[in-house]
C-alpha positions, 0 to 999 in steps of 0.5 A: 512470481515469488514465493512468501509463506510457501504460498506464490505471489505476483512479482508486483501489486496487481493493478486490480485487487479483488480478493485477498488470500488470508495473510494478505493485505491491502495497502492504500492511500487514504485522508487522515479523516479516513474518510474511504469514498474513492478509488482504492480506499472505496475498495479497502473500505468495501471489501478489505475491512477499512474503517471509516474514520480511521486513516492511518495503520491497519483494519482488517486486510487494510492498511492505509496511509495518509497522502491527501494532508500536503506534499510528499514530504507529509507522506514519508513519515507514514511511508516509513511507519508502514515499512517498519510495521511490514517488517515486524509483522513476516507473517503477513504480505502486503500488497501496496497499490499506487498510492497517492497517484489517484484522487490525492494527484502525485505521479508514480515517480513523486511516490516511488522514492519514499518506497526504495526501502521497501524494495528489499523487502520479502513481505511487501509488494510494489506497484511495477512503477514503483520499482526500477524495473519501472524504466525498463 
């Protein structure tokens, strides 16, 4: 457990997120068209304010990172943009799901390196499989 903004938080993103505190954001993999029909994207749409037709950025308590437009190298600029956004919004706490590792078909070890810079950001919570501790 860690404390952020005086609230206890998980050390790693939980496998299933059904509800969020007022300052928490669900970070999910999307497609550029913003068609949130399955997986975490559908959860983001159904529960956390993701908007159909918006495949990038913050909407409600969700943040979309496109993962369906090509290889890992096409995802990196969006991850970098997300990390910058999170750093500039310290009033929010971001739970990153295993973006790209469901419908998009990538493996955790392909996506995890994109989030290396996020590991030291206090208001970003990563899945354990995206961290160096995953090998432990």
